[in-house]
Backbone as JSON Lines, residues from 0, in Angstrom:
{"i":0,"aa":"M","n":[29.64,-29.68,15.83],"ca":[29.9,-29.76,14.41],"c":[28.91,-28.86,13.66]}
{"i":1,"aa":"T","n":[29.39,-28.13,12.7],"ca":[28.55,-27.24,11.9],"c":[27.72,-28.05,10.91]}
{"i":2,"aa":"A","n":[26.46,-27.67,10.79],"ca":[25.58,-28.37,9.85],"c":[26.04,-28.1,8.42]}
{"i":3,"aa":"S","n":[25.99,-29.13,7.61],"ca":[26.35,-28.97,6.21],"c":[25.27,-28.17,5.49]}
{"i":4,"aa":"R","n":[25.6,-27.7,4.32],"ca":[24.64,-26.96,3.49],"c":[23.37,-27.78,3.28]}
{"i":5,"aa":"L","n":[23.53,-29.03,2.92],"ca":[22.37,-29.9,2.7],"c":[21.55,-30.05,3.98]}
{"i":6,"aa":"Q","n":[22.2,-30.22,5.1],"ca":[21.47,-30.35,6.37],"c":[20.68,-29.09,6.68]}
{"i":7,"aa":"Q","n":[21.28,-27.93,6.42],"ca":[20.57,-26.67,6.64],"c":[19.35,-26.58,5.73]}
{"i":8,"aa":"Q","n":[19.5,-26.94,4.47],"ca":[18.4,-26.89,3.52],"c":[17.28,-27.85,3.91]}
{"i":9,"aa":"L","n":[17.64,-29.05,4.31],"ca":[16.63,-30.03,4.71],"c":[15.91,-29.61,5.99]}
{"i":10,"aa":"R","n":[16.66,-29.01,6.92],"ca":[16.03,-28.51,8.15],"c":[15.01,-27.43,7.8]}
{"i":11,"aa":"F","n":[15.35,-26.54,6.89],"ca":[14.43,-25.49,6.46],"c":[13.2,-26.1,5.79]}
{"i":12,"aa":"I","n":[13.41,-27.09,4.94],"ca":[12.29,-27.75,4.25],"c":[11.33,-28.36,5.26]}
{"i":13,"aa":"L","n":[11.86,-28.99,6.28],"ca":[11.0,-29.59,7.31],"c":[10.32,-28.51,8.14]}
{"i":14,"aa":"E","n":[11.01,-27.42,8.39],"ca":[10.43,-26.32,9.17],"c":[9.26,-25.68,8.42]}
{"i":15,"aa":"I","n":[9.41,-25.48,7.1],"ca":[8.33,-24.82,6.37],"c":[7.12,-25.73,6.16]}
{"i":16,"aa":"D","n":[7.27,-27.02,6.43],"ca":[6.12,-27.92,6.41],"c":[5.06,-27.46,7.4]}
{"i":17,"aa":"R","n":[5.48,-26.74,8.42],"ca":[4.55,-26.25,9.44],"c":[3.55,-25.24,8.88]}
{"i":18,"aa":"L","n":[3.84,-24.65,7.71],"ca":[2.9,-23.69,7.12],"c":[1.57,-24.36,6.8]}
{"i":19,"aa":"K","n":[1.59,-25.66,6.59],"ca":[0.36,-26.4,6.3],"c":[-0.6,-26.39,7.48]}
{"i":20,"aa":"G","n":[-0.09,-26.11,8.66],"ca":[-0.92,-26.09,9.85],"c":[-1.41,-24.7,10.25]}
{"i":21,"aa":"V","n":[-1.05,-23.68,9.49],"ca":[-1.5,-22.32,9.8],"c":[-2.81,-22.08,9.07]}
{"i":22,"aa":"L","n":[-3.9,-22.0,9.85],"ca":[-5.22,-21.8,9.25],"c":[-5.51,-20.33,9.03]}
{"i":23,"aa":"R","n":[-6.12,-20.05,7.89],"ca":[-6.54,-18.7,7.53],"c":[-8.03,-18.55,7.82]}
{"i":24,"aa":"Q","n":[-8.54,-17.34,7.78],"ca":[-9.97,-17.11,8.01],"c":[-10.8,-17.49,6.79]}
{"i":25,"aa":"T","n":[-10.2,-17.45,5.62],"ca":[-10.92,-17.72,4.38],"c":[-11.18,-19.22,4.22]}
{"i":26,"aa":"T","n":[-12.38,-19.54,3.78],"ca":[-12.69,-20.95,3.51],"c":[-12.39,-21.27,2.05]}
{"i":27,"aa":"L","n":[-12.35,-22.54,1.76],"ca":[-12.21,-22.97,0.37],"c":[-13.42,-22.48,-0.41]}
{"i":28,"aa":"A","n":[-13.32,-22.46,-1.73],"ca":[-14.42,-21.96,-2.57],"c":[-15.72,-22.73,-2.34]}
{"i":29,"aa":"D","n":[-15.59,-24.01,-1.99],"ca":[-16.81,-24.8,-1.74],"c":[-17.34,-24.62,-0.32]}
{"i":30,"aa":"G","n":[-16.64,-23.81,0.49],"ca":[-17.1,-23.52,1.85],"c":[-16.92,-24.65,2.85]}
{"i":31,"aa":"S","n":[-16.27,-25.73,2.45],"ca":[-16.2,-26.92,3.29],"c":[-15.29,-26.78,4.51]}
{"i":32,"aa":"R","n":[-14.25,-25.96,4.4],"ca":[-13.32,-25.8,5.52],"c":[-12.45,-24.58,5.27]}
{"i":33,"aa":"R","n":[-11.75,-24.16,6.31],"ca":[-10.8,-23.06,6.16],"c":[-9.56,-23.56,5.43]}
{"i":34,"aa":"E","n":[-9.0,-22.7,4.61],"ca":[-7.76,-23.06,3.92],"c":[-6.58,-22.83,4.85]}
{"i":35,"aa":"N","n":[-5.45,-23.48,4.54],"ca":[-4.24,-23.19,5.29],"c":[-3.32,-22.31,4.44]}
{"i":36,"aa":"S","n":[-2.31,-21.75,5.07],"ca":[-1.44,-20.79,4.38],"c":[-0.62,-21.43,3.27]}
{"i":37,"aa":"A","n":[-0.29,-22.69,3.4],"ca":[0.46,-23.36,2.33],"c":[-0.41,-23.49,1.08]}
{"i":38,"aa":"E","n":[-1.68,-23.82,1.28],"ca":[-2.6,-23.9,0.14],"c":[-2.77,-22.53,-0.51]}
{"i":39,"aa":"H","n":[-2.87,-21.51,0.31],"ca":[-2.99,-20.14,-0.2],"c":[-1.77,-19.79,-1.05]}
{"i":40,"aa":"S","n":[-0.58,-20.09,-0.55],"ca":[0.65,-19.77,-1.29],"c":[0.72,-20.5,-2.62]}
{"i":41,"aa":"W","n":[0.35,-21.78,-2.61],"ca":[0.33,-22.55,-3.85],"c":[-0.65,-21.94,-4.85]}
{"i":42,"aa":"H","n":[-1.82,-21.6,-4.36],"ca":[-2.89,-21.09,-5.21],"c":[-2.49,-19.79,-5.9]}
{"i":43,"aa":"I","n":[-1.97,-18.85,-5.13],"ca":[-1.62,-17.55,-5.72],"c":[-0.39,-17.65,-6.62]}
{"i":44,"aa":"T","n":[0.49,-18.6,-6.35],"ca":[1.65,-18.78,-7.22],"c":[1.21,-19.27,-8.59]}
{"i":45,"aa":"L","n":[0.27,-20.18,-8.62],"ca":[-0.28,-20.64,-9.89],"c":[-1.05,-19.52,-10.59]}
{"i":46,"aa":"M","n":[-1.76,-18.71,-9.81],"ca":[-2.48,-17.57,-10.37],"c":[-1.52,-16.59,-11.05]}
{"i":47,"aa":"A","n":[-0.33,-16.42,-10.49],"ca":[0.66,-15.49,-11.06],"c":[1.0,-15.88,-12.48]}
{"i":48,"aa":"F","n":[1.18,-17.15,-12.7],"ca":[1.51,-17.65,-14.03],"c":[0.3,-17.53,-14.96]}
{"i":49,"aa":"L","n":[-0.86,-17.9,-14.46],"ca":[-2.08,-17.94,-15.26],"c":[-2.58,-16.56,-15.67]}
{"i":50,"aa":"L","n":[-2.47,-15.58,-14.79],"ca":[-3.09,-14.27,-15.01],"c":[-2.11,-13.18,-15.47]}
{"i":51,"aa":"T","n":[-0.92,-13.57,-15.86],"ca":[0.11,-12.59,-16.23],"c":[-0.37,-11.57,-17.25]}
{"i":52,"aa":"E","n":[-1.19,-12.0,-18.2],"ca":[-1.66,-11.08,-19.24],"c":[-2.46,-9.92,-18.67]}
{"i":53,"aa":"H","n":[-2.93,-10.03,-17.43],"ca":[-3.72,-8.98,-16.8],"c":[-2.89,-8.09,-15.89]}
{"i":54,"aa":"A","n":[-1.6,-8.38,-15.78],"ca":[-0.71,-7.56,-14.93],"c":[-0.59,-6.17,-15.52]}
{"i":55,"aa":"V","n":[-0.26,-5.23,-14.67],"ca":[-0.15,-3.84,-15.09],"c":[0.92,-3.65,-16.17]}
{"i":56,"aa":"S","n":[1.89,-4.55,-16.23],"ca":[2.94,-4.46,-17.24],"c":[3.39,-5.87,-17.63]}
{"i":57,"aa":"E","n":[3.62,-6.06,-18.91],"ca":[4.13,-7.34,-19.37],"c":[5.64,-7.42,-19.2]}
{"i":58,"aa":"E","n":[6.25,-6.36,-18.72],"ca":[7.7,-6.3,-18.55],"c":[8.17,-6.94,-17.24]}
{"i":59,"aa":"L","n":[7.26,-7.34,-16.42],"ca":[7.67,-7.9,-15.13],"c":[8.19,-9.33,-15.28]}
{"i":60,"aa":"S","n":[8.94,-9.76,-14.28],"ca":[9.47,-11.12,-14.24],"c":[8.47,-12.01,-13.49]}
{"i":61,"aa":"V","n":[7.78,-12.87,-14.22],"ca":[6.8,-13.76,-13.6],"c":[7.5,-14.72,-12.64]}
{"i":62,"aa":"Q","n":[8.7,-15.15,-13.0],"ca":[9.44,-16.05,-12.11],"c":[9.68,-15.38,-10.76]}
{"i":63,"aa":"R","n":[10.08,-14.13,-10.78],"ca":[10.33,-13.41,-9.52],"c":[9.04,-13.26,-8.72]}
{"i":64,"aa":"V","n":[7.94,-12.99,-9.4],"ca":[6.65,-12.9,-8.72],"c":[6.32,-14.23,-8.04]}
{"i":65,"aa":"M","n":[6.51,-15.32,-8.77],"ca":[6.2,-16.64,-8.22],"c":[7.1,-16.96,-7.02]}
{"i":66,"aa":"E","n":[8.36,-16.59,-7.11],"ca":[9.27,-16.81,-5.99],"c":[8.82,-16.02,-4.76]}
{"i":67,"aa":"M","n":[8.43,-14.75,-4.99],"ca":[7.94,-13.92,-3.89],"c":[6.72,-14.53,-3.23]}
{"i":68,"aa":"L","n":[5.79,-15.02,-4.06],"ca":[4.55,-15.57,-3.53],"c":[4.78,-16.86,-2.75]}
{"i":69,"aa":"L","n":[5.78,-17.62,-3.13],"ca":[6.09,-18.85,-2.39],"c":[6.75,-18.55,-1.04]}
{"i":70,"aa":"V","n":[7.41,-17.41,-0.95],"ca":[8.18,-17.07,0.25],"c":[7.41,-16.17,1.22]}
{"i":71,"aa":"H","n":[6.52,-15.32,0.71],"ca":[6.02,-14.22,1.53],"c":[5.23,-14.63,2.76]}
{"i":72,"aa":"D","n":[4.56,-15.76,2.76],"ca":[3.77,-16.16,3.93],"c":[4.51,-17.12,4.86]}
{"i":73,"aa":"L","n":[5.73,-17.48,4.56],"ca":[6.47,-18.4,5.44],"c":[6.58,-17.86,6.86]}
{"i":74,"aa":"V","n":[6.6,-16.54,7.0],"ca":[6.72,-15.95,8.34],"c":[5.53,-16.31,9.24]}
{"i":75,"aa":"E","n":[4.43,-16.72,8.64],"ca":[3.25,-17.08,9.43],"c":[3.48,-18.33,10.27]}
{"i":76,"aa":"I","n":[4.53,-19.08,9.97],"ca":[4.88,-20.23,10.81],"c":[5.09,-19.78,12.24]}
{"i":77,"aa":"D","n":[5.77,-18.65,12.43],"ca":[6.01,-18.11,13.77],"c":[4.99,-17.04,14.14]}
{"i":78,"aa":"A","n":[4.67,-16.16,13.18],"ca":[3.85,-14.98,13.47],"c":[2.35,-15.27,13.43]}
{"i":79,"aa":"G","n":[1.95,-16.4,12.84],"ca":[0.54,-16.7,12.66],"c":[-0.05,-15.88,11.52]}
{"i":80,"aa":"D","n":[-1.24,-16.27,11.1],"ca":[-1.94,-15.51,10.06],"c":[-2.69,-14.38,10.75]}
{"i":81,"aa":"T","n":[-2.5,-13.18,10.27],"ca":[-3.19,-12.02,10.82],"c":[-4.38,-11.71,9.92]}
{"i":82,"aa":"F","n":[-5.58,-11.83,10.46],"ca":[-6.78,-11.55,9.67],"c":[-6.74,-10.11,9.2]}
{"i":83,"aa":"C","n":[-6.9,-9.91,7.93],"ca":[-6.68,-8.59,7.32],"c":[-7.62,-7.51,7.87]}
{"i":84,"aa":"Y","n":[-8.76,-7.87,8.42],"ca":[-9.69,-6.87,8.93],"c":[-9.6,-6.69,10.45]}
{"i":85,"aa":"D","n":[-8.64,-7.34,11.09],"ca":[-8.46,-7.26,12.55],"c":[-7.44,-6.16,12.87]}
{"i":86,"aa":"R","n":[-7.94,-4.98,13.19],"ca":[-7.05,-3.84,13.44],"c":[-6.14,-4.07,14.64]}
{"i":87,"aa":"E","n":[-6.67,-4.68,15.67],"ca":[-5.87,-4.93,16.87],"c":[-4.67,-5.85,16.57]}
{"i":88,"aa":"A","n":[-4.91,-6.89,15.82],"ca":[-3.84,-7.85,15.5],"c":[-2.78,-7.23,14.6]}
{"i":89,"aa":"H","n":[-3.13,-6.17,13.89],"ca":[-2.17,-5.51,12.99],"c":[-1.19,-4.6,13.74]}
{"i":90,"aa":"R","n":[-1.48,-4.31,14.99],"ca":[-0.62,-3.39,15.75],"c":[0.82,-3.89,15.86]}
{"i":91,"aa":"D","n":[0.99,-5.19,16.1],"ca":[2.34,-5.73,16.25],"c":[2.71,-6.71,15.14]}
{"i":92,"aa":"K","n":[1.93,-6.7,14.07],"ca":[2.16,-7.65,12.96],"c":[3.55,-7.5,12.36]}
{"i":93,"aa":"E","n":[3.95,-6.27,12.08],"ca":[5.25,-6.06,11.44],"c":[6.39,-6.58,12.32]}
{"i":94,"aa":"E","n":[6.31,-6.29,13.6],"ca":[7.35,-6.75,14.54],"c":[7.4,-8.29,14.6]}
{"i":95,"aa":"R","n":[6.23,-8.92,14.7],"ca":[6.17,-10.38,14.75],"c":[6.74,-11.0,13.48]}
{"i":96,"aa":"E","n":[6.38,-10.41,12.34],"ca":[6.83,-10.98,11.07],"c":[8.32,-10.74,10.83]}
{"i":97,"aa":"Q","n":[8.84,-9.61,11.28],"ca":[10.28,-9.36,11.14],"c":[11.08,-10.39,11.95]}
{"i":98,"aa":"R","n":[10.65,-10.64,13.17],"ca":[11.33,-11.66,14.0],"c":[11.26,-13.03,13.34]}
{"i":99,"aa":"A","n":[10.1,-13.36,12.79],"ca":[9.92,-14.65,12.13],"c":[10.82,-14.76,10.9]}
{"i":100,"aa":"A","n":[10.91,-13.68,10.12],"ca":[11.77,-13.69,8.93],"c":[13.22,-13.89,9.33]}
{"i":101,"aa":"D","n":[13.65,-13.2,10.39],"ca":[15.03,-13.37,10.86],"c":[15.31,-14.83,11.21]}
{"i":102,"aa":"R","n":[14.41,-15.45,11.96],"ca":[14.63,-16.83,12.39],"c":[14.57,-17.81,11.24]}
{"i":103,"aa":"L","n":[13.49,-17.74,10.47],"ca":[13.28,-18.74,9.42],"c":[14.31,-18.67,8.31]}
{"i":104,"aa":"F","n":[14.56,-17.49,7.8],"ca":[15.53,-17.37,6.72],"c":[16.95,-17.57,7.22]}
{"i":105,"aa":"G","n":[17.14,-17.4,8.53],"ca":[18.43,-17.67,9.15],"c":[18.76,-19.15,9.24]}
{"i":106,"aa":"L","n":[17.77,-20.01,9.02],"ca":[18.01,-21.46,9.03],"c":[18.75,-21.92,7.77]}
{"i":107,"aa":"L","n":[18.63,-21.14,6.71],"ca":[19.21,-21.51,5.42],"c":[20.7,-21.18,5.36]}
{"i":108,"aa":"P","n":[21.43,-21.79,4.42],"ca":[22.78,-21.32,4.14],"c":[22.71,-19.82,3.82]}
{"i":109,"aa":"A","n":[23.73,-19.08,4.18],"ca":[23.7,-17.61,4.12],"c":[23.25,-17.06,2.77]}
{"i":110,"aa":"D","n":[23.76,-17.6,1.67],"ca":[23.39,-17.05,0.35],"c":[21.91,-17.25,0.07]}
{"i":111,"aa":"Q","n":[21.37,-18.41,0.4],"ca":[19.95,-18.66,0.17],"c":[19.09,-17.88,1.16]}
{"i":112,"aa":"G","n":[19.53,-17.79,2.39],"ca":[18.8,-17.02,3.39],"c":[18.68,-15.56,2.98]}
{"i":113,"aa":"E","n":[19.77,-15.0,2.45],"ca":[19.74,-13.61,1.99],"c":[18.8,-13.46,0.8]}
{"i":114,"aa":"R","n":[18.8,-14.42,-0.11],"ca":[17.92,-14.35,-1.29],"c":[16.45,-14.41,-0.88]}
{"i":115,"aa":"F","n":[16.1,-15.35,0.01],"ca":[14.73,-15.48,0.46],"c":[14.3,-14.21,1.22]}
{"i":116,"aa":"R","n":[15.19,-13.7,2.05],"ca":[14.86,-12.49,2.81],"c":[14.66,-11.3,1.87]}
{"i":117,"aa":"A","n":[15.49,-11.2,0.82],"ca":[15.34,-10.11,-0.14],"c":[14.0,-10.2,-0.86]}
{"i":118,"aa":"L","n":[13.57,-11.41,-1.2],"ca":[12.26,-11.59,-1.84],"c":[11.14,-11.17,-0.89]}
{"i":119,"aa":"W","n":[11.26,-11.58,0.36],"ca":[10.25,-11.24,1.36],"c":[10.2,-9.72,1.56]}
{"i":120,"aa":"D","n":[11.38,-9.1,1.71],"ca":[11.44,-7.65,1.89],"c":[10.87,-6.91,0.68]}
{"i":121,"aa":"E","n":[11.15,-7.4,-0.52],"ca":[10.63,-6.77,-1.73],"c":[9.1,-6.83,-1.75]}
{"i":122,"aa":"F","n":[8.55,-7.98,-1.39],"ca":[7.09,-8.11,-1.33],"c":[6.51,-7.12,-0.32]}
{"i":123,"aa":"E","n":[7.1,-7.07,0.86],"ca":[6.6,-6.2,1.92],"c":[6.68,-4.73,1.53]}
{"i":124,"aa":"A","n":[7.74,-4.33,0.83],"ca":[7.9,-2.93,0.43],"c":[6.89,-2.53,-0.65]}
{"i":125,"aa":"G","n":[6.54,-3.46,-1.52],"ca":[5.52,-3.23,-2.53],"c":[5.86,-2.16,-3.56]}
{"i":126,"aa":"E","n":[7.13,-1.97,-3.84],"ca":[7.53,-0.89,-4.73],"c":[7.79,-1.32,-6.17]}
{"i":127,"aa":"T","n":[8.17,-2.56,-6.4],"ca":[8.5,-3.0,-7.76],"c":[7.24,-3.47,-8.49]}
{"i":128,"aa":"L","n":[7.32,-3.54,-9.81],"ca":[6.2,-4.08,-10.6],"c":[5.84,-5.47,-10.1]}
{"i":129,"aa":"E","n":[6.88,-6.28,-9.85],"ca":[6.66,-7.67,-9.4],"c":[5.96,-7.7,-8.05]}
{"i":130,"aa":"A","n":[6.38,-6.86,-7.13],"ca":[5.76,-6.84,-5.8],"c":[4.31,-6.37,-5.86]}
{"i":131,"aa":"R","n":[4.03,-5.41,-6.72],"ca":[2.64,-4.92,-6.83],"c":[1.73,-5.99,-7.44]}
{"i":132,"aa":"Y","n":[2.24,-6.7,-8.43],"ca":[1.45,-7.78,-9.02],"c":[1.26,-8.92,-8.02]}
{"i":133,"aa":"A","n":[2.32,-9.26,-7.3],"ca":[2.23,-10.31,-6.28],"c":[1.21,-9.92,-5.21]}
{"i":134,"aa":"A","n":[1.25,-8.67,-4.76],"ca":[0.31,-8.2,-3.74],"c":[-1.12,-8.23,-4.26]}
{"i":135,"aa":"A","n":[-1.3,-7.89,-5.54],"ca":[-2.64,-7.93,-6.14],"c":[-3.22,-9.34,-6.07]}
{"i":136,"aa":"L","n":[-2.41,-10.32,-6.39],"ca":[-2.88,-11.71,-6.37],"c":[-3.13,-12.19,-4.95]}
{"i":137,"aa":"D","n":[-2.27,-11.76,-4.02],"ca":[-2.43,-12.14,-2.61],"c":[-3.76,-11.63,-2.06]}
{"i":138,"aa":"R","n":[-4.2,-10.49,-2.54],"ca":[-5.48,-9.93,-2.09],"c":[-6.65,-10.48,-2.9]}
{"i":139,"aa":"L","n":[-6.41,-10.74,-4.17],"ca":[-7.48,-11.25,-5.04],"c":[-7.99,-12.62,-4.58]}
{"i":140,"aa":"Q","n":[-7.09,-13.51,-4.24],"ca":[-7.47,-14.89,-3.96],"c":[-8.51,-15.01,-2.83]}
{"i":141,"aa":"P","n":[-8.34,-14.36,-1.67],"ca":[-9.38,-14.48,-0.65],"c":[-10.71,-13.85,-1.06]}
{"i":142,"aa":"V","n":[-10.65,-12.79,-1.88],"ca":[-11.89,-12.19,-2.37],"c":[-12.64,-13.2,-3.24]}
{"i":143,"aa":"L","n":[-11.91,-13.85,-4.14],"ca":[-12.54,-14.87,-4.99],"c":[-13.15,-15.99,-4.16]}
{"i":144,"aa":"L","n":[-12.42,-16.45,-3.15],"ca":[-12.94,-17.53,-2.31],"c":[-14.19,-17.09,-1.57]}
{"i":145,"aa":"N","n":[-14.21,-15.85,-1.09],"ca":[-15.41,-15.35,-0.42],"c":[-16.58,-15.21,-1.38]}
{"i":146,"aa":"L","n":[-16.29,-14.73,-2.59],"ca":[-17.36,-14.58,-3.57],"c":[-18.01,-15.92,-3.92]}
{"i":147,"aa":"H","n":[-17.23,-16.98,-3.87],"ca":[-17.74,-18.29,-4.27],"c":[-18.08,-19.21,-3.11]}
{"i":148,"aa":"S","n":[-17.99,-18.69,-1.89],"ca":[-18.4,-19.49,-0.73],"c":[-19.49,-18.75,0.05]}
{"i":149,"aa":"E","n":[-20.31,-18.01,-0.7],"ca":[-21.43,-17.28,-0.11],"c":[-20.96,-16.2,0.88]}
{"i":150,"aa":"G","n":[-19.75,-15.7,0.69],"ca":[-19.22,-14.67,1.59],"c":[-18.91,-15.2,2.97]}
{"i":151,"aa":"S","n":[-18.46,-16.44,3.05],"ca":[-18.33,-17.13,4.33],"c":[-17.57,-16.35,5.4]}
{"i":152,"aa":"S","n":[-16.35,-15.94,5.14],"ca":[-15.61,-15.23,6.2],"c":[-16.1,-13.79,6.35]}
{"i":153,"aa":"W","n":[-16.58,-13.18,5.29],"ca":[-17.16,-11.84,5.41],"c":[-18.37,-11.87,6.34]}
{"i":154,"aa":"R","n":[-19.26,-12.83,6.11],"ca":[-20.47,-12.92,6.95],"c":[-20.11,-13.29,8.38]}
{"i":155,"aa":"R","n":[-19.17,-14.22,8.56],"ca":[-18.78,-14.68,9.89],"c":[-18.23,-13.52,10.74]}
{"i":156,"aa":"H","n":[-17.56,-12.57,10.09],"ca":[-16.94,-11.47,10.83],"c":[-17.66,-10.13,10.66]}
{"i":157,"aa":"G","n":[-18.8,-10.14,9.98],"ca":[-19.58,-8.91,9.81],"c":[-18.86,-7.84,8.99]}
{"i":158,"aa":"I","n":[-18.16,-8.26,7.97],"ca":[-17.39,-7.35,7.14],"c":[-18.3,-6.62,6.16]}
{"i":159,"aa":"R","n":[-18.01,-5.34,5.94],"ca":[-18.8,-4.49,5.05],"c":[-18.07,-4.24,3.74]}
{"i":160,"aa":"R","n":[-18.85,-3.85,2.72],"ca":[-18.28,-3.62,1.39],"c":[-17.14,-2.62,1.42]}
{"i":161,"aa":"H","n":[-17.29,-1.51,2.14],"ca":[-16.24,-0.49,2.16],"c":[-14.93,-1.05,2.73]}
{"i":162,"aa":"Q","n":[-15.03,-1.99,3.68],"ca":[-13.81,-2.6,4.22],"c":[-13.11,-3.46,3.17]}
{"i":163,"aa":"V","n":[-13.91,-4.24,2.44],"ca":[-13.35,-5.1,1.4],"c":[-12.76,-4.23,0.3]}
{"i":164,"aa":"W","n":[-13.45,-3.17,-0.08],"ca":[-12.97,-2.28,-1.12],"c":[-11.65,-1.64,-0.7]}
{"i":165,"aa":"E","n":[-11.62,-1.09,0.52],"ca":[-10.41,-0.41,0.99],"c":[-9.22,-1.36,1.08]}
{"i":166,"aa":"R","n":[-9.44,-2.53,1.61],"ca":[-8.37,-3.52,1.76],"c":[-7.83,-3.98,0.41]}
{"i":167,"aa":"N","n":[-8.69,-4.11,-0.55],"ca":[-8.31,-4.75,-1.81],"c":[-8.09,-3.82,-2.98]}
{"i":168,"aa":"R","n":[-8.26,-2.52,-2.8],"ca":[-8.03,-1.61,-3.93],"c":[-6.62,-1.66,-4.49]}
{"i":169,"aa":"P","n":[-5.58,-2.08,-3.7],"ca":[-4.25,-2.24,-4.31],"c":[-4.2,-3.29,-5.43]}
{"i":170,"aa":"I","n":[-5.26,-4.09,-5.57],"ca":[-5.31,-5.01,-6.72],"c":[-5.17,-4.19,-8.01]}
{"i":171,"aa":"G","n":[-5.75,-3.01,-8.01],"ca":[-5.69,-2.14,-9.19],"c":[-4.29,-1.68,-9.54]}
{"i":172,"aa":"D","n":[-3.4,-1.65,-8.55],"ca":[-2.01,-1.24,-8.81],"c":[-1.24,-2.32,-9.56]}
{"i":173,"aa":"G","n":[-1.63,-3.56,-9.37],"ca":[-0.93,-4.66,-10.02],"c":[-1.67,-5.28,-11.18]}
{"i":174,"aa":"A","n":[-3.02,-5.14,-11.16],"ca":[-3.85,-5.75,-12.2],"c":[-5.15,-4.95,-12.33]}
{"i":175,"aa":"P","n":[-5.11,-3.81,-13.01],"ca":[-6.28,-2.92,-13.08],"c":[-7.54,-3.56,-13.65]}
{"i":176,"aa":"E","n":[-7.4,-4.37,-14.67],"ca":[-8.56,-5.02,-15.28],"c":[-9.25,-5.96,-14.28]}
{"i":177,"aa":"I","n":[-8.45,-6.67,-13.52],"ca":[-9.0,-7.58,-12.51],"c":[-9.72,-6.77,-11.43]}
{"i":178,"aa":"W","n":[-9.16,-5.63,-11.02],"ca":[-9.79,-4.81,-9.99],"c":[-11.16,-4.31,-10.46]}
{"i":179,"aa":"S","n":[-11.27,-3.91,-11.71],"ca":[-12.58,-3.48,-12.24],"c":[-13.61,-4.59,-12.12]}
{"i":180,"aa":"Y","n":[-13.19,-5.79,-12.46],"ca":[-14.08,-6.95,-12.35],"c":[-14.48,-7.17,-10.9]}
{"i":181,"aa":"I","n":[-13.53,-7.1,-9.98],"ca":[-13.82,-7.34,-8.57],"c":[-14.77,-6.28,-8.02]}
{"i":182,"aa":"E","n":[-14.6,-5.04,-8.41],"ca":[-15.52,-4.0,-7.93],"c":[-16.96,-4.33,-8.32]}
{"i":183,"aa":"E","n":[-17.16,-4.79,-9.54],"ca":[-18.5,-5.2,-9.98],"c":[-19.01,-6.37,-9.15]}
{"i":184,"aa":"Q","n":[-18.14,-7.31,-8.87],"ca":[-18.54,-8.5,-8.1],"c":[-18.89,-8.14,-6.66]}
{"i":185,"aa":"L","n":[-18.23,-7.14,-6.1],"ca":[-18.56,-6.71,-4.73],"c":[-19.98,-6.14,-4.69]}
{"i":186,"aa":"D","n":[-20.36,-5.38,-5.71],"ca":[-21.73,-4.86,-5.78],"c":[-22.74,-6.0,-5.85]}
{"i":187,"aa":"L","n":[-22.44,-7.0,-6.65],"ca":[-23.32,-8.16,-6.77],"c":[-23.39,-8.93,-5.46]}
{"i":188,"aa":"A","n":[-22.27,-9.01,-4.75],"ca":[-22.25,-9.72,-3.45],"c":[-23.14,-9.0,-2.43]}
{"i":189,"aa":"V","n":[-23.13,-7.68,-2.47],"ca":[-24.02,-6.91,-1.58],"c":[-25.47,-7.2,-1.92]}
{"i":190,"aa":"E","n":[-25.79,-7.14,-3.23],"ca":[-27.17,-7.41,-3.68],"c":[-27.63,-8.79,-3.26]}
{"i":191,"aa":"A","n":[-26.72,-9.77,-3.27],"ca":[-27.06,-11.15,-2.94],"c":[-27.04,-11.41,-1.43]}
{"i":192,"aa":"G","n":[-26.66,-10.43,-0.63],"ca":[-26.63,-10.6,0.82],"c":[-25.4,-11.34,1.32]}
{"i":193,"aa":"R","n":[-24.38,-11.46,0.5],"ca":[-23.15,-12.14,0.92],"c":[-22.16,-11.2,1.56]}
{"i":194,"aa":"L","n":[-22.42,-9.91,1.42],"ca":[-21.55,-8.87,1.95],"c":[-22.43,-7.71,2.39]}
{"i":195,"aa":"K","n":[-22.18,-7.19,3.59],"ca":[-22.97,-6.06,4.08],"c":[-22.61,-4.8,3.3]}
{"i":196,"aa":"A","n":[-23.64,-3.96,3.09],"ca":[-23.42,-2.69,2.38],"c":[-22.55,-1.75,3.19]}
């Protein structure tokens, strides 16, 4: 028997609950523990609404940005979280995430699966105003957590300022004012010994 639309939706809802178990390298701002990917997604989605005035354009659709941010990390259920500074893990990241997107979004009724996949693809392509703003927030959040947890994951992995700068400069494409602030904070983090020069 074919699953009903509701059954497909509920199965997907239960499947995405697994995102709560995907641990990221970044710790919470208080340094008490590593955050999970579901917490990260919630956090940046709220940031999208809160920080809209700092986006590169006020013409973007905040709702679309929020939808993208809620969907973009779901692939980590299958693909795992890839630490942004791990070059080796990035070699097959795209392939792992494409397979995960096919499986996960394929659980939904076709119309919803196509919509979620389109949001995910838009985020990955990074070409629209909404995708650039979403990507800026996705990169901003771990930087903020590191700045306020004594550079916990930066210190743990021996990350240097130039690596953080290079990884996060796309923040400027989506939120230039925020990127200027972050650049200043990176200099202060180096001075405080939270980030290697």
